[in-house]
Structures are given as structure tokens and as C-alpha cells.
Phi, psi and omega in degrees: 000136178280135179291344181270350182278155172276196181231144179250132175250120175270101193252125173273128184265001182082191189276355177136323176293120183302333180284353176265003169297139174287158178301321181293317178300315180299316180297317182291321177299315184292335183254002185290146171272325179231133173237120179253116192222165169235191186276348189295328177300337178095157187301318184299317180287318180296323179293341182270000179294141185293144179292340182286341184273147169281127185247130183237115182274118179240026188286170176247126184233112178049047178083354179264110182274118175300318175219149171285166178298322179297322178290322176298315178302318182296318179294318178303312181295315182300311184293322177294322180288345173278000179087015185273155169270116189246130171253119172265101188270123183234153173288153177063231179246138184299333185258006176250094182053032182249002180063015178297323179298321179295318181291322178297320179298320179295318181296319177299315181298330181267002179072030183256131179290138178215164177217138177265130177246100184301149175238162176293119183288137179295339181298334178254315187291319183295311175301322180300317179293339177267008181076028181235100173288131185289341170231152179202132188302328182272351183245306182198147177247017181228147175212144175227144179250132177226158175269136177269002182220091182280166176303118184293346180275350180289138181289326181229153175294140176273001182266129178267090186295329180296315178293318180297320180295329180273348183295126184274356183263192179281137174248124177247122183250121178262146175058043188243019184296311182299326185258017184304310181298316181294318180297318178297317179298319180297317180295317179291320180300328181264011169114359178287136183298133180301334181271012176298128182295143180222140172232137172246123185246114179268144174049047186303141179074358181263169184299330183258026177305143178219140183240131174242123184245136177199212177232171176305324184290328187237000187296324181295318180292319178297318180295323178294316180299324184269357179066041181298134181227157174291154001280138180209155178236140179251132177242129181240125176144172185297335181297340179300330180300335181289346177301324180296330182269317189258349187297323181286329178254055190291153174300139178091350180289148177272125182252000000 
């Protein structure tokens, strides 16, 4: 590591509720010289970034990439080599479908010191705020997380739909709004029951959170009717039924 280089912190901001930021994340954001961010942390957290920091927006908006991943990597390296303290602010956890691993590899290759600051992953927190525990002793003791938006340059899907359809636990799909219909069709095509409960949770843990509940057979149509938009998380499995009981008294609600 060069003594003249700065340090990069790959910081997870959690699922969106500012009170779910870790103490360490808050401290690092407040003391950063450079903050490289996208839209996933949410407006409340982004609005809380200090005016003293240089802020660089590298987000993706409706398919329009402000920067490619290669360009983001280049900025991280450049700013660190200028001797700056850099916070790479990400939604959720940096290593859960956050491309944090890819950025960390680049920093290692360039001899730049870095630290990962885990965040509360939206894969667990968002369903919880919707009254859906991803595991429940009477329903399932297993959960799997998958991405609903794979790397488009891959020749084949990395998802084993046959295994997923037979999986008896909860399936949590991140970043899957565009592919909601296709994902539901794949699960049914490979044997998942059409009446399997499904919930799509938009803007989870935030003040304007919204939940759409249906089944594999009708969730795509329901989402279309309601105008469901990203960011959203999809939960598939029997635990979704608990939303009717726990949804009104959701985790995180002010009583």
C-alpha cells in the first residue's frame, strides 16, 4: 500500500430508513472528503450527506447509467490516489448484489487500502417492515436470495430455476421488477405451484413503502395494474401469508 494514497470505505447504507444506518456508516459519511453514491440509499440518506464533501453521482436511472462500472472503478482509484478519504455509498450491504466485491478487487490490484462497512441488507429488512419474516418455524427454516436482474452480458442464466422451483423455503428476489412476470413464469414452468403466495414490496422501510400481494399466477398482472416500480423486492413463499397478520403492526412502525 502506498503511504500517499487515501483510503476507500465500501459502506452499506441499509434498506432506506435513515435510522437503520449503522453508527459506523453515519460517522464515515459525515467525515468523508469524497462520497461516491447512487440512488439506492434513498432521498433521506442522500440529503443527509455533509455539504463539506465532494459528491459524485454514479447512479443508474431508468436504464440510463450515469457511469459504467469500469468508470466507477476508475473514479474510486483516482480519488484514493489523490490522498482522499473516499466513501463508496451503497444501498443495503455492499457484498449482497452490490458489486462491492468487484470494486474491492480493483482496489487491491491498485494497492489501495479499503474497508468494508456492512449494511443491513434489504433482503431481510424490507420483508420485515412489510410484516413478512423470511423464516418462520411453522412455515420454513430456509431462505435463499437471488438477483432478478443478472449481468446482461452473461451467455446463460446463473439461476437454476429447476432447483429454485423445488426449493421449499422462502425465495427473496432483489432488483426483479422488470423481470417479475418472467421470473414467476420460470418458477411455475419448473413446477412451483401457481397459488404460491408472492409479495412485491416497493420502497421498503421508507415512509412511502407499498406492498402488493398475490400469487405466482397473478402477481405480474397485479403489479402492472398498480404501477409497481423499482426499487422493489419480491418475496415468494408461505411466509407471505403472515403479511395479513403482521403487516399492519409492521416492524419499524412508530407506536
